[in-house]
C-alpha positions in Angstrom: -75.5 16.0 32.6 -74.3 13.0 34.5 -70.8 11.7 33.6 -70.2 8.0 33.3 -67.6 6.8 35.8 -64.9 6.4 33.2 -65.5 9.8 31.7 -65.7 11.4 35.1 -62.2 9.9 36.1 -60.7 11.1 32.8 -62.0 14.6 33.5 -60.9 14.6 37.2 -57.4 13.5 36.1 -57.3 16.2 33.4 -58.3 18.9 35.9 -55.6 17.7 38.4 -53.0 17.6 35.6 -54.0 21.1 34.7 -53.7 22.1 38.4 -50.1 20.8 38.6 -49.1 22.2 35.2 -50.5 25.6 36.1 -48.8 25.5 39.4 -45.5 24.8 37.7 -46.1 27.9 35.5 -46.4 30.0 38.6 -42.8 29.2 39.6 -41.6 30.3 36.2 -43.5 33.5 36.5 -42.2 34.1 39.9 -38.6 33.7 38.7 -39.3 36.3 36.1 -41.1 38.8 38.5 -44.5 38.5 36.7 -46.5 39.0 39.9 -49.9 39.8 38.4 -49.9 36.8 36.1 -48.4 34.6 38.8 -51.4 35.5 41.0 -53.8 34.7 38.2 -52.2 31.3 37.5 -52.0 30.5 41.3 -55.7 30.9 41.6 -56.4 28.8 38.5 -54.1 26.0 39.7 -56.3 25.8 42.8 -59.5 26.3 40.7 -58.8 23.3 38.5 -58.1 21.2 41.6 -61.3 22.4 43.3 -63.2 21.7 40.1 -61.8 18.1 40.1 -62.9 17.5 43.6 -66.4 18.7 42.9 -66.6 16.5 39.8 -65.3 13.5 41.8 -68.3 14.0 44.3 -70.9 14.7 41.6 -71.3 18.4 42.7 -71.9 21.0 40.0 -71.0 24.6 40.0 -71.3 26.9 37.1 -69.3 30.0 38.3 -66.1 30.7 40.1 -68.2 31.9 43.1 -70.2 28.7 42.8 -67.1 26.7 43.2 -66.0 28.5 46.3 -69.6 28.1 47.7 -69.9 24.4 47.0 -66.3 23.8 48.4 -67.3 25.6 51.6 -70.7 23.9 51.8 -69.6 20.3 51.0 -66.0 20.2 52.3 -65.1 23.0 54.7 -68.2 22.8 56.8 -67.7 19.0 57.1 -64.0 19.3 58.1 -62.7 17.7 55.0 -60.9 20.9 54.0 -59.7 23.1 56.8 -61.3 26.5 57.4 -57.9 28.0 56.8 -57.7 26.4 53.3 -61.2 27.4 52.5 -60.4 31.0 53.4 -57.1 30.8 51.5 -59.0 29.7 48.3 -61.6 32.4 48.7 -58.9 35.1 49.3 -56.9 33.9 46.3 -60.1 34.4 44.2 -60.4 38.1 45.3 -56.6 38.6 44.6 -57.0 37.2 41.2 -60.2 39.3 40.5 -58.5 42.5 41.7 -55.4 41.7 39.6 -57.3 40.9 36.4 -60.0 43.6 36.6 -58.8 46.6 38.7 -56.4 48.7 36.7 -55.1 50.4 39.8 -54.5 47.3 41.9 -50.8 46.4 41.9 -49.8 42.8 42.8 -46.4 42.5 44.3 -43.9 39.9 45.3 -45.3 39.9 48.8 -48.8 39.2 47.5 -47.6 36.0 45.7 -44.6 34.4 47.5 -46.5 33.7 50.8 -49.3 31.9 48.8 -47.0 29.4 47.1 -46.9 26.7 49.8 -50.5 27.1 50.8 -51.6 26.6 47.1 -49.4 23.5 46.9 -50.9 22.2 50.1 -54.4 23.0 48.9 -53.9 21.0 45.8 -52.4 18.1 47.7 -55.4 18.1 50.1 -57.7 17.8 47.2 -55.6 15.0 45.6 -55.8 13.2 48.9 -59.7 13.6 49.1 -60.0 12.3 45.5 -57.9 9.3 46.2 -59.9 8.4 49.3 -63.1 8.8 47.3 -62.0 6.7 44.3 
């Protein structure tokens, strides 16, 4: 399904707003020591932003892995997103997966806190790319 330009911009802005709101939730969770949920929300903040970027460029992905793949293929390999940020997003996905589905995997403060600034930077990079495209 191809979105009309107006609807596409509405969806992009909705996803970016979701990214920012979800990132704000992370800081609340961190203040309360909710590390597993903070890791989950940190991933989703980046996921919403990545989804907005793909929509902006007319690229579809139907799974979380698909978003990672398309982001790498269309943005990391072309140097629009750094390799470091691409790896960060991919690693954040695996942290979230482990936290959500592995009963024995314990997410700690040291798993979340070092990822706060890179997540913020990841989202800012995506916002910049969307502004440049629009």
